[in-house]
C-alpha positions as CSV (number, residue, x, y, z in Angstrom):
1,M,9.5,10.0,-7.0
2,V,6.3,9.4,-9.0
3,S,3.7,6.7,-8.1
4,I,5.1,4.1,-10.5
5,E,8.5,4.4,-8.9
6,I,7.1,4.1,-5.4
7,A,5.1,1.0,-6.5
8,E,8.3,-0.5,-7.9
9,L,10.1,0.4,-4.6
10,V,7.5,-1.5,-2.6
11,K,7.9,-4.5,-5.0
12,E,11.7,-4.4,-4.7
13,T,11.4,-4.3,-0.9
14,Y,9.1,-7.3,-0.7
15,T,11.2,-9.2,-3.2
16,R,14.4,-8.6,-1.3
17,K,12.6,-9.9,1.8
18,G,12.1,-13.2,0.0
19,Y,8.5,-12.8,-1.1
20,Q,7.8,-14.2,-4.6
21,E,5.5,-13.6,-7.6
22,F,4.9,-9.9,-6.6
23,N,2.5,-8.3,-9.0
24,I,1.3,-4.7,-9.0
25,A,-2.2,-3.9,-10.4
26,N,-4.6,-0.9,-10.6
27,L,-2.1,1.9,-10.1
28,Q,-4.3,5.0,-10.1
29,P,-4.7,8.5,-8.5
30,D,-6.2,8.7,-5.1
31,R,-6.2,10.8,-2.0
32,L,-4.6,10.2,1.4
33,A,-5.4,12.4,4.4
34,N,-6.9,15.0,2.0
35,N,-3.8,15.2,-0.2
36,D,-3.5,14.2,-3.8
37,G,-1.8,10.8,-4.0
38,F,-2.0,7.3,-5.5
39,R,-3.0,3.8,-4.7
40,F,-2.3,0.3,-6.1
41,D,-3.2,-3.3,-5.4
42,F,-0.7,-6.1,-5.3
43,T,-0.4,-9.8,-4.8
44,F,2.5,-11.9,-3.7
45,M,3.4,-15.3,-2.2
46,T,5.3,-15.9,1.1
47,K,8.3,-18.0,1.4
48,D,6.0,-20.8,2.7
49,G,3.7,-20.6,-0.4
50,L,0.8,-18.6,1.2
51,D,-0.9,-16.3,-1.4
52,K,-1.4,-12.8,-0.1
53,E,-3.1,-9.6,-1.3
54,G,-2.3,-6.1,-0.5
55,L,-3.1,-2.5,-1.1
56,A,-1.0,0.6,-0.8
57,V,-2.2,4.2,-0.6
58,G,0.3,7.1,-0.5
59,T,1.1,10.7,-1.0
60,V,4.2,12.8,-1.2
61,I,4.2,16.0,0.8
62,D,7.3,18.4,0.9
63,N,9.4,15.6,-0.6
64,K,8.4,13.1,2.1
65,L,6.6,9.9,1.3
66,Y,3.6,8.9,3.4
67,L,2.5,5.3,2.6
68,A,-0.1,3.1,4.1
69,I,0.2,-0.6,3.3
70,Y,-2.4,-3.4,4.2
71,T,-1.8,-7.1,3.5
72,G,-3.6,-10.2,4.3
73,A,-4.0,-13.9,3.3
74,K,-5.8,-13.9,-0.1
75,E,-8.1,-16.8,0.9
76,H,-9.8,-15.1,3.8
77,Y,-8.3,-12.3,5.9
78,F,-7.6,-9.7,3.2
79,A,-11.2,-9.4,2.3
80,K,-12.4,-9.8,5.9
81,Y,-10.7,-6.6,7.1
82,K,-10.5,-4.6,3.8
83,D,-13.6,-2.5,4.5
84,A,-12.3,-1.5,8.0
85,V,-8.9,-0.6,6.5
86,E,-10.6,1.5,3.7
87,Q,-12.7,3.3,6.4
88,T,-9.5,4.0,8.4
89,L,-7.8,5.4,5.3
90,R,-10.7,7.7,4.6
91,E,-10.5,9.1,8.2
92,L,-6.8,9.5,8.2
93,T,-5.5,13.1,8.8
94,F,-2.0,14.6,9.2
95,T,-1.1,17.2,11.7
96,K,2.0,19.3,11.8
97,A,4.5,18.5,14.5
98,K,5.1,21.1,17.1
99,S,8.5,22.8,17.0
């Protein structure tokens, strides 16, 4: 899968869960845990009409998708915690599982 297909998969998943007006923006290359990857922003509305924002950062390693998603209410909480989420994403590392 390429990044646009993964973004569309996220959109389809949210839409099937009943979220509305899902829009993807700013799909671009990025890094996750020191691996080439992608990121995108998105907005959507809950079933109850709450506007939310989100971001997704991902990478594909050995044909496995690793994807981090953060969402929050657009009015306050998304922006409030976004810097902490971005810091966590910058510090993220992967380790190999022991056999």
